[in-house]
Each structure stands twice: as structure tokens, then as C-alpha cells.
C-alpha positions, 0 to 999 in steps of 0.5 A, a space after each residue: 516232581 513238580 505238581 501239574 499246573 493248568 495253563 492260564 487261558 489267554 484271550 485276545 483283547 478282541 475276544 474279551 471285548 466280544 464277550 462283554 458286548 454279548 453280556 451287554 446285549 443280553 442285559 438290554 434284552 432282559 431289561 426289555 422282557 422285564 420292563 416292556 412298558 418303558 421300552 413301549 414308550 420309546 417305541 411309541 415316540 419313535 413311531 410318532 416321529 418317524 412312522 416306522 411302525 415298529 411293533 410294540 412289546 407285549 406287556 404281560 405281567 408275571 404269573 402271580 400265585 395265590 398268596 399274592 393275587 388272592 383267590 381260592 384253595 380247594 382240596 377234593 377227596 376222590 372216591 375210588 372204591 369202585 375202581 380196581 386198585 391198578 387203575 386208581 392213579 390213572 383214573 385220578 390223573 384223568 379227573 385232574 386233567 378234566 378239572 384243569 380244563 374246566 377251570 381254564 375254559 369255564 372260569 378263564 383261569 390262565 395258570 391254575 394249580 391242579 395237582 394230585 396227592 396221596 394221603 394214606 390210601 386216599 387220593 386227593 386233588 388240590 386246586 388253587 385258583 388265583 384271581 377267582 372271586 366267585 368260589 361257589 361257581 368254581 366249586 359247582 363246575 369242579 364238583 361235577 363227575 366228568 361226562 363222556 359222550 359219543 356223538 354223530 353228525 346231526 342230519 335233523 334240520 333245525 325246524 321243518 321246511 316251509 312250503 317254499 323250502 320243500 318245493 325248492 328241495 323237491 325241484 332240485 331232486 326232480 332235476 337231479 333225477 332227470 339229470 341222472 336218467 339222462 346220463 343213464 339213457 346215454 350210457 344205455 345208447 352206447 355212449 362211452 362211460 367216461 364221456 358220460 362221466 365227464 359230461 354229467 358226474 358231480 363227483 369232482 374227483 372222479 371226473 379226471 378218471 372216468 369215474 373210477 372209485 377204485 376197489 371198494 368193500 361192503 363197508 364203504 358205499 354198501 349200496 354200490 357194493 351190493 349192486 356190484 356183487 350181483 353183476 359181472 365185470 364190464 356190466 353197467 347198472 340199468 337203473 339208478 343206484 341210490 346211495 346216502 349222497 345221491 344217485 349213481 350209474 355204476 359200472 363194474 370194472 374188476 374183482 379181487 380177493 379182499 381182506 382175510 376174515 376169521 370166524 371164531 368163538 371162545 371160552 374166557 376164564 378171568 380171575 381177580 385182577 384181570 381186566 374187565 373181570 367184574 365178578 371173579 369166580 377165581 381168585 388166582 391166575 393158577 386157579 383160572 389156568 387149571 380150570 381152562 385146562 380142564 375145559 380143554 381136556 373135554 372140549 370138541 367142535 360139537 360141545 364147544 358152544 355148550 361149554 361156553 354157555 356153562 363155563 365162560 366168564 364172559 357176560 354175554 356167553 349165555 346169549 352168544 355161546 361164545 361166538 365172536 362173529 367175524 373179525 379182521 386184522 387188528 381188531 383183536 389183542 395181539 395174543 388172541 389174534 396170533 393164536 387164531 390167525 394161522 391156526 387150522 379151521 376147525 381147531 381148538 387152541 391151547 389156553 391163551 392168556 391175554 389181559 382179560 384172562 385165559 381163552 380157549 379159541 375155536 376157529 370156525 372158518 376163514 374167508 376173504 371178502 371180495 372187493 370190486 373196482 367200480 366206476 360211477 356217474 354221480 348226481 348229488 341230491 339234497 337233503 333237508 339239512 342242506 336247506 335248513 342246517 342243524 342247530 347243532 353239528 353233533 347229536 347224541 347217540 345214547 352211548 356214553 361213559 357208562 357203557 365204556 369199560 376201559 380205554 388203554 394205550 396200545 400199539 398197532 401190531 402191523 405198523 407199530 403206531 400208538 393208538 387208543 383202544 376202547 372196550 364196551 360192555 354188552 349194552 355199549 357193544 350193541 349201541 356202538 355197533 348200530 352207531 358205527 354201522 350207520 356212519 361208515 365213512 363218517 366221523 363220530 365225535 367223542 365229547 368230554 364235558 361238552 368239548 370234543 377231545 377226538 373225532 375219529 372216522 368210521 372205517 367199518 362197522 364194529 360189532 364186537 364192542 372193541 375199537 381203536 382210535 388212531 391218528 398219529 398220536 405220540 405216546 404222551 398224547 395217547 396216554 392223555 386221551 386214554 386218561 380223558 376217556 377213563 375219567 369219563 368212564 370210571 365212577 370217580 366222584 369228587 367231594 370238597 373237603 377243604 375250602 379257603 378263600 384268600 383275600 386279594 388285598 392280603 396278596 397285594 400287601 404281601 407282594 409290595 412288602 416282598 418287593 421292598 424287602 428284596 430291593 433293600 436287601 439287593 441295594 444293601 448287598 451292593 453297597 457293602 460290595 463297593 465299600 469293601 472290595 472297592 472296584 471289583 465290588 463295582 464289577 460284582 454290582 453290575 453282575 448282580 444287575 445282570 443276574 436279577 434281570 436274567 432271573 426275572 426274564 426267565 420267570 416271565 418267559 418260562 411262566 413261573 408262578 410267583 408266590 411268597 415262597 418263590 420270592 424268598 427262594 430268589 432273594 436267597 439265590 442273591 446271597 449265593 450270587 454274592 457269596 460266589 464273588 466273595 470267594 473270587 475277590 478274597 482269593 484275588 487278594 491272596 494271589 496278589 499277596 503272593 507276588 503275582 501281577 494283577 492279570 495273573 492274580 485275576 486269572 488264578 482267583 477264578 480258577 482256584 476258587 472254582 472248585 469251592 464255588 462248584 461244590 457249593 452250587 451243586 449241593 444247593 441244586 441237589 437240595 432243590 431237586 429233592 424239594 421239588 420231587 418230594 415237596 408240594 405247593 409252596 415248597 416247590 415254588 421256593 425250590 424252583 426259583 432258588 434253582 434258577 437263581 443258583 444257576 444264573 448266579 454261576 453264569 454271572 459270577 464265572 462268566 460276566 464278572 470274569 469277562 469284565 475283569 479281564 477288560 478293565 483290569 488292563 487299564 490299571 498300572 500293574 506296579 501302582 497302588 491296589 487300594 482300588 482292590 481293597 489291597 494296599 501292597 504286595 509282599 515285597 519278598 515276593 517281587 
């Protein structure tokens, strides 16, 4: 049976021309990216002659590595002895992230290399800073332990008010009080409340809806909520109600059942390896489970508080008797919330496992907080900071990374949104409760190394030391924020164990020599190809030019950091590109000797040489993958540039050289002399 032979792909003359045209356009674009200076000279000349205003191309250079540009090479040892084993990798990644931001912002290094590595049981951070000359400053900046702070808006003026400024403040507030009292008199006289709102209120959002604030709870506008709670629907305030931002005349419109709240207490038994279990009394989960089951057997609603004091491993249990106060949906971890949310009042749960250990939960009660729909006439008063703004937007609160136990990525059980949860120790719980209590409806900023990394808005006071930061995070963003928070919270100091300064003149000299070596090698290969393969060799030279410009343009656009080893990888890939052309051209000679005409021989040479080309390039790419995966530093740079070069060598040899061959081989007489191919005569027996 005859062997199946793939049909030769036939392209029209027009299709071949289009392919060659696109390759030529790609060549021009790559040349502009690699050598924008020469293009800008032409653009400047054109603009001077015609005033067209053609924009100039950016003249960014290549990213040069430490060995070419000079700079500093630093190796740091991290001290992770105080960090649980399971958290060490994330803690070190967080410190790496902080160091990278420090050198980018503080030192102005655009392309630093900051990477982590593990040597035995030790974690190290390698820092390469191209172009940095002041190594001591870099060492000082990097070596500091990350500082995590929680700050609130600054409401203190930069200085005391002058007499004139104080008079301005008093006059404004006196005028605001007079305006509010005038509005109050009209309300008392029976004027329609919405009319008074339109005439007097300074709440622009409420002017168009009769001053309606919608339904509010005790966490938002607490002064107005307190007033509404003591009055009935349809009543309005007969005196002015002061809030943090001004004076209000309030009218209660309606009442409804609010969010469900749970009153509960718990007993926690943690074990070694559980989250936030600093001094474990139980070494295994089995021991902890056995103990919680023993407590369950004797627990009643009457003795629960005493058992919590006696057995609970929660640090605050001695003071709180395990009492958690009230909490609403989403404030507890999902396992805990699920166990208590729909349980009967007065019940004690079976042992519940969370990441903190095993819990017994006593549900004391539940209630629905009331919400009130209110409308208001609002007149704004001035504060001192309205006249003399604070020197700083944010002020310290005393809450820092020292009080943060842990930050981790979680998901909202209701919406499924990714968020970051925070857990504080006892001191942090009290501080955080005070901060959130006085900043409801306002932002609280989280600073790392003096820079804000998140500015969440406080929706309600948080009293249990557990909070979440939400804001439409992706999983990657939430993990990065969690690492940053933990890097400031976990005690991970770093120690410089190796320091090496690379002289910039050595880098410049190496770069010049490498460039000359690559240029000489490329020209030598081109000359050899033309002499040995004649006209096809000339086509391969054009393909090599396309290959070189395409690779260099990619290095610049992608931001590849070029090192000596990276340049070596690029030069080696030139050999791969030439080898591909050699395989094709040698096969072309064999096909011509077998008696095929020039067109058929050309098509067959590309088709039959493809398996060898493919296998060789795949083998090289697999090697590059492993070098990037397991290698570090210079080895990775070599592998990256080699892989990019190998991919583009496939493109130029199989696509560019083939398209040009299809175009130009049609110019030659099929029965003529084939000296232009490095081949003299076809096999006469096969004519």
C-alpha cells in the first residue's frame, strides 16, 4: 500500500507577497523599537520641514543587570525563629515585598532583583541593585524591620488659631446656630418639613428628597439614632441635635427590624499548630478534642462562665469568662458562625473546630437591632481644622503591627468576595475598638513603612478584635496585602551576611566586549552562510536580521534585565537560528538531487526538515524551563534570553525564510544552473 504523503500547500502569488510584506513591516517596527534615536532624527527633520508635530519615540535603553551596570549585591539572613513553621514562607515573602518597595521608592532603583531562597532551614533574601553607588544608605534602608501602623484622620490644627481666626470660627458657628434656630422655628410653626429642608439644609444630597437619610442604625449618626429611638414616627426634634459635622433638626419617619445580632460566650481549647496558640497546653488535636469533650460533659448554662475561666486557653478568658458580647453576620469565622447562628437560645453547642482550636459555644440570646428612617435639616458648623488644616492628613493611634496577631485571606460567606481578615491581641482589641468606635463612617489608614497600603472605611465599631478589609480584591491582591500586613506584624528581622560592590566601569567594559563578540559572531555566521549556500544563504542572512531585531525589541518591551549570562543565551540562540536554516538548505539539496523541480524541492525541504527542527527546539526549551525553575540569578537570565531566542528562531526560519523563498525562487529558470543554490546539477537519471 502506498504511503500517505501530505499534499504540498499551495499559496497564490498575492498571498506570498502579503506574507513578505508583513515580515518587512515587522522588521521596520522592531528596528524603531531597538534604535529609536535614528528614527527620532528623521522625525525631528520632518517636523522642522512640515510642522506636522509627529510625536517622538521614547528613547528608553535596555535594562542592564548588575554585572553590566555596576551596583550592589546584598544577601540577607532572616530570623524566623519566632514565627510558626507554617507561616515562615509567607512572612519572608512579605519582607521581600517590603524590601522591593523600599529600594524602588527610597533608592529610585527601577529594576531591582529581590528574591528569596532557602538554604537548609534558613530563609535568605538576595538583593541586587544595579546603578546604586551609595551602598551604605541602601543597607540602612533595607535592614530596618518593616513598620506597620494604623492611623486615623488628623483633626488637630497645625497651630492654635489667632484671635482673628478664632473670631472667624465663632462668627461662623454663631451664624450657623442662628440659621438652624430659624429653621427650627419654621418647623415648630407648622411649615412643611420638606419646604424647610429646601430653604435651609446644607446637605446637598438630601435637598432633593426632603432631607431623607434612609434607615440608620446606632453605628451611623449615633446622636440622631439616639434621638430617634426615644421618639415616635412623625415627631420632629424640638431642640437642635448636634452631630460631629453640624446641627440637625430631625424628623422620624418609620421604624423597622434591623440586622440580627447574637449574644454568646465560648470556651476555647487550642493545640500546638493551631492559629494564635502561643503557649499550647495540648500538643495534638486529639488531646484538645478529648479535653473539650470532657468539658462539654459537665457544662451547663449556670457553670459555663466558671468553666471558661478554669479551662479556656483564650488569654482574655480570665477577665471575660469567655463572653464575646454581640456580633452580627460575617464577624466570626464561618465554622463558628454556622454553629451558633440558628442554634436555640440557651443551648451549648457540640465541639466546633476552627483554625484556632476547638470551641464550646453558649448562645445567650439574639435580637434584632431596630433601624429608623429619618429626615433632617442640616446646617454645617466649622471646626478648627477647617480654618487651619492639619500639617499631616493622618495621625497615629498607638495601634501597630505589635498588636496584630495575623492577617489572612478569607472569603465573605454571603457574597463570596475575597477579603483580608485581621486578628489582634488583647491590647490591640481594646485599641481597635476605641479607634473604630470614634471613626464610624470615616476611613482608617493602614501604613507600612510610612506608605498607605489600604484605607478602608469603618462601617461599625469592632469590639472583638477581629476585622475584615474588603474592596473588590482579586485573590492575588488580597494575598499581597496579607503578606504586607504580616511582614509588619511578624517579628522577622533581617541580617546582612554578604555584601559585594560591583564597579560600573567593569560592567561597561564587559558590555562593550560582549557586544563586539556578538557582532563579530553574527557577521561571521552571515558570511559563512552566503559563501556556502549562495542565494539561500543570503535569504538566511535577512532572516537572521529579522530574528536579531525581533529578539532585541522583545527584550526592551518586556523589560528583560540583560546580564552577561543573558547576552550569552542570546548569542547561543543565534546558533540555533542558523542550525535551522542549515537543516532546511541541506534538505533542499537532497530534494533537488532526487529530481524534483525547484518549487517542489523548496516546499519538501521545509516540510521534511520540520520534525528535526521541532524536536531540537523543544528539547532546548524544556532545558530552559528547568533552568528557570531550579536556577537563580544569572542562570535564570541565561535561560530566559535563550528561550526567547529559540522561539523567534523558529519563527524566522520557518515563516520568514520560507515566505521569501516562495517569493524569489519563482524568479529562477527551473532548468537553469543551480550554482546559486550551491548545487551544480540535478540527477540525470531522475529527470
